[in-house]
CHARMM-style PDB file with segment names, atoms N, HN, CA, C and O in Angstrom:
ATOM      1  N   UNK     1      -3.360  -8.964   6.377  1.00  0.00      PROA
ATOM      2  CA  UNK     1      -4.584  -8.664   7.085  1.00  0.00      PROA
ATOM      3  C   UNK     1      -5.645  -8.313   6.049  1.00  0.00      PROA
ATOM      4  O   UNK     1      -5.364  -7.550   5.125  1.00  0.00      PROA
ATOM      5  N   UNK     2      -6.812  -8.830   6.174  1.00  0.00      PROA
ATOM      6  HN  UNK     2      -7.040  -9.450   6.925  1.00  0.00      PROA
ATOM      7  CA  UNK     2      -7.852  -8.618   5.173  1.00  0.00      PROA
ATOM      8  C   UNK     2      -8.767  -7.459   5.547  1.00  0.00      PROA
ATOM      9  O   UNK     2      -8.781  -6.999   6.689  1.00  0.00      PROA
ATOM     10  N   UNK     3      -9.531  -6.996   4.558  1.00  0.00      PROA
ATOM     11  HN  UNK     3      -9.520  -7.370   3.631  1.00  0.00      PROA
ATOM     12  CA  UNK     3     -10.491  -5.925   4.820  1.00  0.00      PROA
ATOM     13  C   UNK     3     -11.583  -6.395   5.765  1.00  0.00      PROA
ATOM     14  O   UNK     3     -12.190  -5.581   6.462  1.00  0.00      PROA
ATOM     15  N   UNK     4     -11.843  -7.700   5.799  1.00  0.00      PROA
ATOM     16  HN  UNK     4     -11.351  -8.361   5.233  1.00  0.00      PROA
ATOM     17  CA  UNK     4     -12.824  -8.250   6.730  1.00  0.00      PROA
ATOM     18  C   UNK     4     -12.342  -8.066   8.163  1.00  0.00      PROA
ATOM     19  O   UNK     4     -13.126  -7.705   9.041  1.00  0.00      PROA
ATOM     20  N   UNK     5     -11.066  -8.309   8.403  1.00  0.00      PROA
ATOM     21  HN  UNK     5     -10.430  -8.602   7.690  1.00  0.00      PROA
ATOM     22  CA  UNK     5     -10.501  -8.146   9.736  1.00  0.00      PROA
ATOM     23  C   UNK     5     -10.562  -6.697  10.178  1.00  0.00      PROA
ATOM     24  O   UNK     5     -10.923  -6.412  11.320  1.00  0.00      PROA
ATOM     25  N   UNK     6     -10.217  -5.783   9.291  1.00  0.00      PROA
ATOM     26  HN  UNK     6      -9.924  -6.015   8.363  1.00  0.00      PROA
ATOM     27  CA  UNK     6     -10.182  -4.371   9.631  1.00  0.00      PROA
ATOM     28  C   UNK     6     -11.549  -3.702   9.560  1.00  0.00      PROA
ATOM     29  O   UNK     6     -11.732  -2.603  10.083  1.00  0.00      PROA
ATOM     30  N   UNK     7     -12.502  -4.357   8.920  1.00  0.00      PROA
ATOM     31  HN  UNK     7     -12.353  -5.250   8.495  1.00  0.00      PROA
ATOM     32  CA  UNK     7     -13.849  -3.809   8.727  1.00  0.00      PROA
ATOM     33  C   UNK     7     -13.798  -2.437   8.049  1.00  0.00      PROA
ATOM     34  O   UNK     7     -14.517  -1.515   8.434  1.00  0.00      PROA
ATOM     35  N   UNK     8     -12.944  -2.320   7.044  1.00  0.00      PROA
ATOM     36  HN  UNK     8     -12.360  -3.069   6.731  1.00  0.00      PROA
ATOM     37  CA  UNK     8     -12.805  -1.062   6.324  1.00  0.00      PROA
ATOM     38  C   UNK     8     -13.671  -1.055   5.073  1.00  0.00      PROA
ATOM     39  O   UNK     8     -14.116  -2.102   4.600  1.00  0.00      PROA
ATOM     40  N   UNK     9     -13.899   0.127   4.552  1.00  0.00      PROA
ATOM     41  HN  UNK     9     -13.538   0.977   4.936  1.00  0.00      PROA
ATOM     42  CA  UNK     9     -14.681   0.286   3.330  1.00  0.00      PROA
ATOM     43  C   UNK     9     -13.805   0.112   2.098  1.00  0.00      PROA
ATOM     44  O   UNK     9     -14.204  -0.536   1.130  1.00  0.00      PROA
ATOM     45  N   UNK    10     -12.617   0.690   2.136  1.00  0.00      PROA
ATOM     46  HN  UNK    10     -12.292   1.216   2.922  1.00  0.00      PROA
ATOM     47  CA  UNK    10     -11.678   0.605   1.020  1.00  0.00      PROA
ATOM     48  C   UNK    10     -10.289   0.918   1.555  1.00  0.00      PROA
ATOM     49  O   UNK    10     -10.148   1.339   2.703  1.00  0.00      PROA
ATOM     50  N   UNK    11      -9.268   0.719   0.739  1.00  0.00      PROA
ATOM     51  HN  UNK    11      -9.383   0.378  -0.194  1.00  0.00      PROA
ATOM     52  CA  UNK    11      -7.917   1.039   1.180  1.00  0.00      PROA
ATOM     53  C   UNK    11      -7.060   1.439  -0.015  1.00  0.00      PROA
ATOM     54  O   UNK    11      -7.419   1.198  -1.167  1.00  0.00      PROA
ATOM     55  N   UNK    12      -5.922   2.053   0.284  1.00  0.00      PROA
ATOM     56  HN  UNK    12      -5.630   2.249   1.220  1.00  0.00      PROA
ATOM     57  CA  UNK    12      -4.931   2.396  -0.733  1.00  0.00      PROA
ATOM     58  C   UNK    12      -3.575   1.989  -0.194  1.00  0.00      PROA
ATOM     59  O   UNK    12      -3.265   2.244   0.970  1.00  0.00      PROA
ATOM     60  N   UNK    13      -2.762   1.357  -1.033  1.00  0.00      PROA
ATOM     61  HN  UNK    13      -3.014   1.150  -1.978  1.00  0.00      PROA
ATOM     62  CA  UNK    13      -1.384   1.066  -0.686  1.00  0.00      PROA
ATOM     63  C   UNK    13      -0.542   1.422  -1.911  1.00  0.00      PROA
ATOM     64  O   UNK    13      -0.829   0.995  -3.030  1.00  0.00      PROA
ATOM     65  N   UNK    14       0.493   2.207  -1.673  1.00  0.00      PROA
ATOM     66  HN  UNK    14       0.726   2.553  -0.764  1.00  0.00      PROA
ATOM     67  CA  UNK    14       1.308   2.648  -2.798  1.00  0.00      PROA
ATOM     68  C   UNK    14       2.753   2.862  -2.395  1.00  0.00      PROA
ATOM     69  O   UNK    14       3.051   3.167  -1.240  1.00  0.00      PROA
ATOM     70  N   UNK    15       3.635   2.700  -3.346  1.00  0.00      PROA
ATOM     71  HN  UNK    15       3.393   2.453  -4.284  1.00  0.00      PROA
ATOM     72  CA  UNK    15       5.058   2.963  -3.159  1.00  0.00      PROA
ATOM     73  C   UNK    15       5.428   4.185  -3.999  1.00  0.00      PROA
ATOM     74  O   UNK    15       5.123   4.251  -5.190  1.00  0.00      PROA
ATOM     75  N   UNK    16       6.082   5.137  -3.365  1.00  0.00      PROA
ATOM     76  HN  UNK    16       6.329   5.084  -2.398  1.00  0.00      PROA
ATOM     77  CA  UNK    16       6.486   6.361  -4.033  1.00  0.00      PROA
ATOM     78  C   UNK    16       8.008   6.461  -3.995  1.00  0.00      PROA
ATOM     79  O   UNK    16       8.621   6.307  -2.939  1.00  0.00      PROA
ATOM     80  N   UNK    17       8.610   6.717  -5.149  1.00  0.00      PROA
ATOM     81  HN  UNK    17       8.111   6.842  -6.007  1.00  0.00      PROA
ATOM     82  CA  UNK    17      10.062   6.798  -5.237  1.00  0.00      PROA
ATOM     83  C   UNK    17      10.448   7.737  -6.367  1.00  0.00      PROA
ATOM     84  O   UNK    17       9.875   7.683  -7.455  1.00  0.00      PROA
ATOM     85  N   UNK    18      11.425   8.598  -6.101  1.00  0.00      PROA
ATOM     86  HN  UNK    18      11.890   8.642  -5.217  1.00  0.00      PROA
ATOM     87  CA  UNK    18      11.979   9.417  -7.171  1.00  0.00      PROA
ATOM     88  C   UNK    18      12.978   8.566  -7.930  1.00  0.00      PROA
ATOM     89  O   UNK    18      13.708   7.776  -7.332  1.00  0.00      PROA
ATOM     90  N   UNK    19      13.013   8.723  -9.240  1.00  0.00      PROA
ATOM     91  HN  UNK    19      12.420   9.365  -9.726  1.00  0.00      PROA
ATOM     92  CA  UNK    19      13.844   7.871 -10.098  1.00  0.00      PROA
ATOM     93  C   UNK    19      15.318   7.885  -9.707  1.00  0.00      PROA
ATOM     94  O   UNK    19      15.988   6.858  -9.820  1.00  0.00      PROA
ATOM     95  N   UNK    20      15.829   9.003  -9.260  1.00  0.00      PROA
ATOM     96  HN  UNK    20      15.285   9.837  -9.168  1.00  0.00      PROA
ATOM     97  CA  UNK    20      17.259   9.095  -8.968  1.00  0.00      PROA
ATOM     98  C   UNK    20      17.588   8.982  -7.479  1.00  0.00      PROA
ATOM     99  O   UNK    20      18.709   9.287  -7.071  1.00  0.00      PROA
ATOM    100  N   UNK    21      16.637   8.552  -6.673  1.00  0.00      PROA
ATOM    101  HN  UNK    21      15.727   8.304  -7.004  1.00  0.00      PROA
ATOM    102  CA  UNK    21      16.842   8.472  -5.229  1.00  0.00      PROA
ATOM    103  C   UNK    21      16.708   7.026  -4.738  1.00  0.00      PROA
ATOM    104  O   UNK    21      15.828   6.301  -5.203  1.00  0.00      PROA
ATOM    105  N   UNK    22      17.565   6.599  -3.808  1.00  0.00      PROA
ATOM    106  HN  UNK    22      18.279   7.188  -3.431  1.00  0.00      PROA
ATOM    107  CA  UNK    22      17.490   5.226  -3.307  1.00  0.00      PROA
ATOM    108  C   UNK    22      16.364   5.013  -2.282  1.00  0.00      PROA
ATOM    109  O   UNK    22      15.898   3.886  -2.112  1.00  0.00      PROA
ATOM    110  N   UNK    23      15.931   6.060  -1.612  1.00  0.00      PROA
ATOM    111  HN  UNK    23      16.310   6.976  -1.750  1.00  0.00      PROA
ATOM    112  CA  UNK    23      14.891   5.917  -0.589  1.00  0.00      PROA
ATOM    113  C   UNK    23      13.506   5.990  -1.212  1.00  0.00      PROA
ATOM    114  O   UNK    23      13.296   6.683  -2.208  1.00  0.00      PROA
ATOM    115  N   UNK    24      12.578   5.277  -0.622  1.00  0.00      PROA
ATOM    116  HN  UNK    24      12.750   4.714   0.187  1.00  0.00      PROA
ATOM    117  CA  UNK    24      11.201   5.327  -1.104  1.00  0.00      PROA
ATOM    118  C   UNK    24      10.267   5.431   0.094  1.00  0.00      PROA
ATOM    119  O   UNK    24      10.678   5.268   1.243  1.00  0.00      PROA
ATOM    120  N   UNK    25       9.017   5.703  -0.198  1.00  0.00      PROA
ATOM    121  HN  UNK    25       8.683   5.835  -1.131  1.00  0.00      PROA
ATOM    122  CA  UNK    25       7.987   5.780   0.827  1.00  0.00      PROA
ATOM    123  C   UNK    25       6.936   4.736   0.497  1.00  0.00      PROA
ATOM    124  O   UNK    25       6.436   4.681  -0.627  1.00  0.00      PROA
ATOM    125  N   UNK    26       6.606   3.915   1.468  1.00  0.00      PROA
ATOM    126  HN  UNK    26       7.012   3.959   2.381  1.00  0.00      PROA
ATOM    127  CA  UNK    26       5.507   2.956   1.341  1.00  0.00      PROA
ATOM    128  C   UNK    26       4.357   3.537   2.137  1.00  0.00      PROA
ATOM    129  O   UNK    26       4.508   3.827   3.324  1.00  0.00      PROA
ATOM    130  N   UNK    27       3.201   3.713   1.494  1.00  0.00      PROA
ATOM    131  HN  UNK    27       3.078   3.478   0.530  1.00  0.00      PROA
ATOM    132  CA  UNK    27       2.065   4.378   2.133  1.00  0.00      PROA
ATOM    133  C   UNK    27       0.850   3.462   2.121  1.00  0.00      PROA
ATOM    134  O   UNK    27       0.496   2.899   1.086  1.00  0.00      PROA
ATOM    135  N   UNK    28       0.224   3.320   3.265  1.00  0.00      PROA
ATOM    136  HN  UNK    28       0.512   3.778   4.106  1.00  0.00      PROA
ATOM    137  CA  UNK    28      -1.011   2.534   3.394  1.00  0.00      PROA
ATOM    138  C   UNK    28      -2.012   3.366   4.167  1.00  0.00      PROA
ATOM    139  O   UNK    28      -1.675   3.972   5.184  1.00  0.00      PROA
ATOM    140  N   UNK    29      -3.232   3.395   3.688  1.00  0.00      PROA
ATOM    141  HN  UNK    29      -3.506   2.902   2.862  1.00  0.00      PROA
ATOM    142  CA  UNK    29      -4.300   4.039   4.449  1.00  0.00      PROA
ATOM    143  C   UNK    29      -5.600   3.270   4.238  1.00  0.00      PROA
ATOM    144  O   UNK    29      -5.859   2.739   3.158  1.00  0.00      PROA
ATOM    145  N   UNK    30      -6.393   3.224   5.271  1.00  0.00      PROA
ATOM    146  HN  UNK    30      -6.182   3.655   6.149  1.00  0.00      PROA
ATOM    147  CA  UNK    30      -7.699   2.574   5.207  1.00  0.00      PROA
ATOM    148  C   UNK    30      -8.773   3.658   5.224  1.00  0.00      PROA
ATOM    149  O   UNK    30      -8.627   4.676   5.899  1.00  0.00      PROA
ATOM    150  N   UNK    31      -9.846   3.432   4.481  1.00  0.00      PROA
ATOM    151  HN  UNK    31      -9.965   2.604   3.933  1.00  0.00      PROA
ATOM    152  CA  UNK    31     -10.973   4.353   4.438  1.00  0.00      PROA
ATOM    153  C   UNK    31     -12.170   3.687   5.103  1.00  0.00      PROA
ATOM    154  O   UNK    31     -12.457   2.512   4.873  1.00  0.00      PROA
ATOM    155  N   UNK    32     -12.852   4.455   5.924  1.00  0.00      PROA
ATOM    156  HN  UNK    32     -12.619   5.409   6.110  1.00  0.00      PROA
ATOM    157  CA  UNK    32     -14.057   3.986   6.592  1.00  0.00      PROA
ATOM    158  C   UNK    32     -15.208   4.897   6.195  1.00  0.00      PROA
ATOM    159  O   UNK    32     -15.142   6.110   6.394  1.00  0.00      PROA
ATOM    160  N   UNK    33     -16.271   4.311   5.628  1.00  0.00      PROA
ATOM    161  HN  UNK    33     -16.324   3.325   5.466  1.00  0.00      PROA
ATOM    162  CA  UNK    33     -17.404   5.108   5.170  1.00  0.00      PROA
ATOM    163  C   UNK    33     -18.062   5.842   6.330  1.00  0.00      PROA
ATOM    164  O   UNK    33     -18.543   6.963   6.167  1.00  0.00      PROA
ATOM    165  N   UNK    34     -18.081   5.220   7.484  1.00  0.00      PROA
ATOM    166  HN  UNK    34     -17.690   4.310   7.616  1.00  0.00      PROA
ATOM    167  CA  UNK    34     -18.659   5.877   8.660  1.00  0.00      PROA
ATOM    168  C   UNK    34     -17.931   5.433   9.919  1.00  0.00      PROA
ATOM    169  O   UNK    34     -17.349   4.349   9.973  1.00  0.00      PROA
ATOM    170  N   UNK    35     -17.975   6.281  10.912  1.00  0.00      PROA
ATOM    171  HN  UNK    35     -18.447   7.161  10.868  1.00  0.00      PROA
ATOM    172  CA  UNK    35     -17.378   5.975  12.211  1.00  0.00      PROA
ATOM    173  C   UNK    35     -18.524   5.638  13.170  1.00  0.00      PROA
ATOM    174  O   UNK    35     -19.413   6.458  13.402  1.00  0.00      PROA
ATOM    175  N   UNK    36     -18.492   4.456  13.706  1.00  0.00      PROA
ATOM    176  HN  UNK    36     -17.770   3.790  13.518  1.00  0.00      PROA
ATOM    177  CA  UNK    36     -19.552   4.029  14.618  1.00  0.00      PROA
ATOM    178  C   UNK    36     -19.074   4.121  16.061  1.00  0.00      PROA
ATOM    179  O   UNK    36     -17.912   3.845  16.362  1.00  0.00      PROA
ATOM    180  N   UNK    37     -19.965   4.504  16.929  1.00  0.00      PROA
ATOM    181  HN  UNK    37     -20.908   4.728  16.685  1.00  0.00      PROA
ATOM    182  CA  UNK    37     -19.644   4.604  18.345  1.00  0.00      PROA
ATOM    183  C   UNK    37     -19.180   3.234  18.857  1.00  0.00      PROA
ATOM    184  O   UNK    37     -19.816   2.210  18.610  1.00  0.00      PROA
ATOM    185  N   UNK    38     -18.059   3.249  19.574  1.00  0.00      PROA
ATOM    186  HN  UNK    38     -17.542   4.081  19.775  1.00  0.00      PROA
ATOM    187  CA  UNK    38     -17.529   2.008  20.128  1.00  0.00      PROA
ATOM    188  C   UNK    38     -16.681   1.205  19.151  1.00  0.00      PROA
ATOM    189  O   UNK    38     -16.157   0.149  19.504  1.00  0.00      PROA
ATOM    190  N   UNK    39     -16.543   1.703  17.918  1.00  0.00      PROA
ATOM    191  HN  UNK    39     -16.968   2.561  17.631  1.00  0.00      PROA
ATOM    192  CA  UNK    39     -15.753   0.996  16.907  1.00  0.00      PROA
ATOM    193  C   UNK    39     -14.699   1.947  16.344  1.00  0.00      PROA
ATOM    194  O   UNK    39     -14.578   2.124  15.132  1.00  0.00      PROA
ATOM    195  N   UNK    40     -13.950   2.546  17.244  1.00  0.00      PROA
ATOM    196  HN  UNK    40     -14.048   2.402  18.229  1.00  0.00      PROA
ATOM    197  CA  UNK    40     -12.992   3.562  16.791  1.00  0.00      PROA
ATOM    198  C   UNK    40     -11.774   2.930  16.132  1.00  0.00      PROA
ATOM    199  O   UNK    40     -11.358   1.826  16.480  1.00  0.00      PROA
ATOM    200  N   UNK    41     -11.217   3.657  15.172  1.00  0.00      PROA
ATOM    201  HN  UNK    41     -11.555   4.554  14.889  1.00  0.00      PROA
ATOM    202  CA  UNK    41      -9.977   3.243  14.547  1.00  0.00      PROA
ATOM    203  C   UNK    41      -8.837   3.742  15.418  1.00  0.00      PROA
ATOM    204  O   UNK    41      -9.057   4.579  16.293  1.00  0.00      PROA
ATOM    205  N   UNK    42      -7.653   3.260  15.204  1.00  0.00      PROA
ATOM    206  HN  UNK    42      -7.474   2.580  14.493  1.00  0.00      PROA
ATOM    207  CA  UNK    42      -6.550   3.630  16.080  1.00  0.00      PROA
ATOM    208  C   UNK    42      -5.318   4.038  15.274  1.00  0.00      PROA
ATOM    209  O   UNK    42      -5.224   3.776  14.075  1.00  0.00      PROA
ATOM    210  N   UNK    43      -4.402   4.669  15.947  1.00  0.00      PROA
ATOM    211  HN  UNK    43      -4.479   4.881  16.921  1.00  0.00      PROA
ATOM    212  CA  UNK    43      -3.211   5.217  15.316  1.00  0.00      PROA
ATOM    213  C   UNK    43      -2.239   4.121  14.887  1.00  0.00      PROA
ATOM    214  O   UNK    43      -2.058   3.135  15.602  1.00  0.00      PROA
ATOM    215  N   UNK    44      -1.613   4.290  13.718  1.00  0.00      PROA
ATOM    216  HN  UNK    44      -1.761   5.090  13.137  1.00  0.00      PROA
ATOM    217  CA  UNK    44      -0.562   3.350  13.311  1.00  0.00      PROA
ATOM    218  C   UNK    44       0.600   3.309  14.307  1.00  0.00      PROA
ATOM    219  O   UNK    44       1.312   2.308  14.383  1.00  0.00      PROA
ATOM    220  N   UNK    45       0.798   4.396  15.074  1.00  0.00      PROA
ATOM    221  HN  UNK    45       0.219   5.209  15.013  1.00  0.00      PROA
ATOM    222  CA  UNK    45       1.871   4.408  16.078  1.00  0.00      PROA
ATOM    223  C   UNK    45       1.649   3.318  17.126  1.00  0.00      PROA
ATOM    224  O   UNK    45       2.609   2.818  17.712  1.00  0.00      PROA
ATOM    225  N   UNK    46       0.398   2.953  17.362  1.00  0.00      PROA
ATOM    226  HN  UNK    46      -0.381   3.360  16.885  1.00  0.00      PROA
ATOM    227  CA  UNK    46       0.086   1.876  18.302  1.00  0.00      PROA
ATOM    228  C   UNK    46      -0.086   0.541  17.594  1.00  0.00      PROA
ATOM    229  O   UNK    46       0.389  -0.492  18.064  1.00  0.00      PROA
ATOM    230  N   UNK    47      -0.767   0.578  16.464  1.00  0.00      PROA
ATOM    231  HN  UNK    47      -1.152   1.418  16.082  1.00  0.00      PROA
ATOM    232  CA  UNK    47      -1.132  -0.648  15.747  1.00  0.00      PROA
ATOM    233  C   UNK    47       0.076  -1.377  15.146  1.00  0.00      PROA
ATOM    234  O   UNK    47       0.222  -2.585  15.332  1.00  0.00      PROA
ATOM    235  N   UNK    48       0.941  -0.652  14.430  1.00  0.00      PROA
ATOM    236  HN  UNK    48       0.822   0.330  14.280  1.00  0.00      PROA
ATOM    237  CA  UNK    48       2.042  -1.308  13.721  1.00  0.00      PROA
ATOM    238  C   UNK    48       3.049  -1.969  14.659  1.00  0.00      PROA
ATOM    239  O   UNK    48       3.402  -3.126  14.427  1.00  0.00      PROA
ATOM    240  N   UNK    49       3.531  -1.292  15.712  1.00  0.00      PROA
ATOM    241  HN  UNK    49       3.244  -0.353  15.900  1.00  0.00      PROA
ATOM    242  CA  UNK    49       4.435  -1.988  16.635  1.00  0.00      PROA
ATOM    243  C   UNK    49       3.759  -3.186  17.313  1.00  0.00      PROA
ATOM    244  O   UNK    49       4.408  -4.194  17.594  1.00  0.00      PROA
ATOM    245  N   UNK    50       2.468  -3.071  17.569  1.00  0.00      PROA
ATOM    246  HN  UNK    50       1.940  -2.253  17.341  1.00  0.00      PROA
ATOM    247  CA  UNK    50       1.731  -4.188  18.158  1.00  0.00      PROA
ATOM    248  C   UNK    50       1.676  -5.394  17.244  1.00  0.00      PROA
ATOM    249  O   UNK    50       1.515  -6.524  17.707  1.00  0.00      PROA
ATOM    250  N   UNK    51       1.811  -5.157  15.938  1.00  0.00      PROA
ATOM    251  HN  UNK    51       1.942  -4.240  15.563  1.00  0.00      PROA
ATOM    252  CA  UNK    51       1.823  -6.236  14.955  1.00  0.00      PROA
ATOM    253  C   UNK    51       3.222  -6.720  14.623  1.00  0.00      PROA
ATOM    254  O   UNK    51       3.403  -7.543  13.726  1.00  0.00      PROA
ATOM    255  N   UNK    52       4.225  -6.205  15.353  1.00  0.00      PROA
ATOM    256  HN  UNK    52       4.078  -5.536  16.082  1.00  0.00      PROA
ATOM    257  CA  UNK    52       5.589  -6.666  15.145  1.00  0.00      PROA
ATOM    258  C   UNK    52       6.433  -5.789  14.233  1.00  0.00      PROA
ATOM    259  O   UNK    52       7.605  -6.093  14.010  1.00  0.00      PROA
ATOM    260  N   UNK    53       5.871  -4.711  13.700  1.00  0.00      PROA
ATOM    261  HN  UNK    53       4.919  -4.465  13.882  1.00  0.00      PROA
ATOM    262  CA  UNK    53       6.621  -3.813  12.821  1.00  0.00      PROA
ATOM    263  C   UNK    53       7.489  -2.892  13.664  1.00  0.00      PROA
ATOM    264  O   UNK    53       7.130  -2.544  14.789  1.00  0.00      PROA
ATOM    265  N   UNK    54       8.630  -2.499  13.118  1.00  0.00      PROA
ATOM    266  HN  UNK    54       8.923  -2.782  12.204  1.00  0.00      PROA
ATOM    267  CA  UNK    54       9.504  -1.534  13.774  1.00  0.00      PROA
ATOM    268  C   UNK    54       9.495  -0.271  12.920  1.00  0.00      PROA
ATOM    269  O   UNK    54       9.873  -0.302  11.749  1.00  0.00      PROA
ATOM    270  N   UNK    55       9.063   0.834  13.509  1.00  0.00      PROA
ATOM    271  HN  UNK    55       8.756   0.859  14.461  1.00  0.00      PROA
ATOM    272  CA  UNK    55       9.037   2.104  12.779  1.00  0.00      PROA
ATOM    273  C   UNK    55      10.428   2.724  12.829  1.00  0.00      PROA
ATOM    274  O   UNK    55      10.986   2.926  13.907  1.00  0.00      PROA
ATOM    275  N   UNK    56      10.974   3.020  11.678  1.00  0.00      PROA
ATOM    276  HN  UNK    56      10.521   2.857  10.802  1.00  0.00      PROA
ATOM    277  CA  UNK    56      12.284   3.648  11.615  1.00  0.00      PROA
ATOM    278  C   UNK    56      12.193   5.151  11.761  1.00  0.00      PROA
ATOM    279  O   UNK    56      13.118   5.783  12.272  1.00  0.00      PROA
ATOM    280  N   UNK    57      11.098   5.728  11.321  1.00  0.00      PROA
ATOM    281  HN  UNK    57      10.347   5.215  10.906  1.00  0.00      PROA
ATOM    282  CA  UNK    57      10.903   7.167  11.474  1.00  0.00      PROA
ATOM    283  C   UNK    57       9.418   7.490  11.365  1.00  0.00      PROA
ATOM    284  O   UNK    57       8.628   6.705  10.841  1.00  0.00      PROA
ATOM    285  N   UNK    58       9.068   8.637  11.862  1.00  0.00      PROA
ATOM    286  HN  UNK    58       9.710   9.275  12.289  1.00  0.00      PROA
ATOM    287  CA  UNK    58       7.694   9.131  11.777  1.00  0.00      PROA
ATOM    288  C   UNK    58       7.788  10.605  11.427  1.00  0.00      PROA
ATOM    289  O   UNK    58       8.157  11.427  12.266  1.00  0.00      PROA
ATOM    290  N   UNK    59       7.458  10.934  10.207  1.00  0.00      PROA
ATOM    291  HN  UNK    59       7.157  10.267   9.525  1.00  0.00      PROA
ATOM    292  CA  UNK    59       7.607  12.300   9.727  1.00  0.00      PROA
ATOM    293  C   UNK    59       6.384  12.696   8.913  1.00  0.00      PROA
ATOM    294  O   UNK    59       5.847  11.894   8.150  1.00  0.00      PROA
ATOM    295  N   UNK    60       5.955  13.923   9.080  1.00  0.00      PROA
ATOM    296  HN  UNK    60       6.391  14.575   9.700  1.00  0.00      PROA
ATOM    297  CA  UNK    60       4.884  14.466   8.256  1.00  0.00      PROA
ATOM    298  C   UNK    60       5.533  15.262   7.140  1.00  0.00      PROA
ATOM    299  O   UNK    60       6.322  16.175   7.385  1.00  0.00      PROA
ATOM    300  N   UNK    61       5.191  14.904   5.912  1.00  0.00      PROA
ATOM    301  HN  UNK    61       4.550  14.162   5.713  1.00  0.00      PROA
ATOM    302  CA  UNK    61       5.764  15.570   4.748  1.00  0.00      PROA
ATOM    303  C   UNK    61       4.615  16.037   3.860  1.00  0.00      PROA
ATOM    304  O   UNK    61       3.839  15.214   3.375  1.00  0.00      PROA
ATOM    305  N   UNK    62       4.495  17.349   3.640  1.00  0.00      PROA
ATOM    306  HN  UNK    62       5.125  18.018   4.034  1.00  0.00      PROA
ATOM    307  CA  UNK    62       3.430  17.830   2.752  1.00  0.00      PROA
ATOM    308  C   UNK    62       3.708  17.419   1.307  1.00  0.00      PROA
ATOM    309  O   UNK    62       4.855  17.409   0.860  1.00  0.00      PROA
ATOM    310  N   UNK    63       2.669  17.089   0.604  1.00  0.00      PROA
ATOM    311  HN  UNK    63       1.737  17.096   0.967  1.00  0.00      PROA
ATOM    312  CA  UNK    63       2.761  16.783  -0.816  1.00  0.00      PROA
ATOM    313  C   UNK    63       2.161  17.989  -1.536  1.00  0.00      PROA
ATOM    314  O   UNK    63       0.943  18.168  -1.550  1.00  0.00      PROA
ATOM    315  N   UNK    64       3.002  18.795  -2.117  1.00  0.00      PROA
ATOM    316  HN  UNK    64       3.991  18.649  -2.105  1.00  0.00      PROA
ATOM    317  CA  UNK    64       2.576  20.084  -2.639  1.00  0.00      PROA
ATOM    318  C   UNK    64       1.874  20.027  -3.989  1.00  0.00      PROA
ATOM    319  O   UNK    64       1.265  21.016  -4.397  1.00  0.00      PROA
ATOM    320  N   UNK    65       1.938  18.917  -4.686  1.00  0.00      PROA
ATOM    321  HN  UNK    65       2.433  18.113  -4.355  1.00  0.00      PROA
ATOM    322  CA  UNK    65       1.364  18.870  -6.031  1.00  0.00      PROA
ATOM    323  C   UNK    65      -0.065  18.318  -6.084  1.00  0.00      PROA
ATOM    324  O   UNK    65      -0.679  18.302  -7.151  1.00  0.00      PROA
ATOM    325  N   UNK    66      -0.601  17.863  -4.938  1.00  0.00      PROA
ATOM    326  HN  UNK    66      -0.102  17.876  -4.071  1.00  0.00      PROA
ATOM    327  CA  UNK    66      -1.972  17.353  -4.909  1.00  0.00      PROA
ATOM    328  C   UNK    66      -2.701  17.884  -3.682  1.00  0.00      PROA
ATOM    329  O   UNK    66      -2.076  18.265  -2.692  1.00  0.00      PROA
ATOM    330  N   UNK    67      -4.036  17.906  -3.759  1.00  0.00      PROA
ATOM    331  HN  UNK    67      -4.543  17.597  -4.564  1.00  0.00      PROA
ATOM    332  CA  UNK    67      -4.821  18.329  -2.609  1.00  0.00      PROA
ATOM    333  C   UNK    67      -5.212  17.093  -1.780  1.00  0.00      PROA
ATOM    334  O   UNK    67      -4.790  15.978  -2.088  1.00  0.00      PROA
ATOM    335  N   UNK    68      -6.004  17.293  -0.749  1.00  0.00      PROA
ATOM    336  HN  UNK    68      -6.347  18.198  -0.499  1.00  0.00      PROA
ATOM    337  CA  UNK    68      -6.372  16.211   0.163  1.00  0.00      PROA
ATOM    338  C   UNK    68      -7.169  15.092  -0.519  1.00  0.00      PROA
ATOM    339  O   UNK    68      -7.300  14.000   0.034  1.00  0.00      PROA
ATOM    340  N   UNK    69      -7.696  15.358  -1.708  1.00  0.00      PROA
ATOM    341  HN  UNK    69      -7.590  16.245  -2.157  1.00  0.00      PROA
ATOM    342  CA  UNK    69      -8.481  14.360  -2.433  1.00  0.00      PROA
ATOM    343  C   UNK    69      -7.695  13.736  -3.584  1.00  0.00      PROA
ATOM    344  O   UNK    69      -8.258  13.013  -4.405  1.00  0.00      PROA
ATOM    345  N   UNK    70      -6.384  14.020  -3.641  1.00  0.00      PROA
ATOM    346  HN  UNK    70      -5.926  14.607  -2.974  1.00  0.00      PROA
ATOM    347  CA  UNK    70      -5.540  13.448  -4.669  1.00  0.00      PROA
ATOM    348  C   UNK    70      -5.595  14.152  -6.006  1.00  0.00      PROA
ATOM    349  O   UNK    70      -5.046  13.661  -6.993  1.00  0.00      PROA
ATOM    350  N   UNK    71      -6.255  15.305  -6.049  1.00  0.00      PROA
ATOM    351  HN  UNK    71      -6.700  15.704  -5.247  1.00  0.00      PROA
ATOM    352  CA  UNK    71      -6.360  16.079  -7.299  1.00  0.00      PROA
ATOM    353  C   UNK    71      -5.149  16.995  -7.449  1.00  0.00      PROA
ATOM    354  O   UNK    71      -4.651  17.526  -6.455  1.00  0.00      PROA
ATOM    355  N   UNK    72      -4.672  17.187  -8.670  1.00  0.00      PROA
ATOM    356  HN  UNK    72      -5.076  16.756  -9.477  1.00  0.00      PROA
ATOM    357  CA  UNK    72      -3.549  18.123  -8.876  1.00  0.00      PROA
ATOM    358  C   UNK    72      -3.912  19.524  -8.417  1.00  0.00      PROA
ATOM    359  O   UNK    72      -5.050  19.964  -8.579  1.00  0.00      PROA
ATOM    360  N   UNK    73      -2.936  20.224  -7.841  1.00  0.00      PROA
ATOM    361  HN  UNK    73      -2.012  19.866  -7.709  1.00  0.00      PROA
ATOM    362  CA  UNK    73      -3.174  21.607  -7.399  1.00  0.00      PROA
ATOM    363  C   UNK    73      -2.577  22.586  -8.374  1.00  0.00      PROA
ATOM    364  OT1 UNK    73      -2.675  23.796  -8.173  1.00  0.00      PROA
TER     365      UNK     73
END
């Protein structure tokens, strides 16, 4: 899916894995410079299954070493 389709300003996609662990986290987020009336973004809980993805889990995990802007704490 392209940024043109999503009408996003920017995005980040990253894979996080500890060297000694078999499990990893794939993270995707889209950034929107502004929110326009009538053009709301929607939850991945609705969007991803609608696109054929199967969610294996949904968990919130705090990342203690960085703040909300990705800066070290």
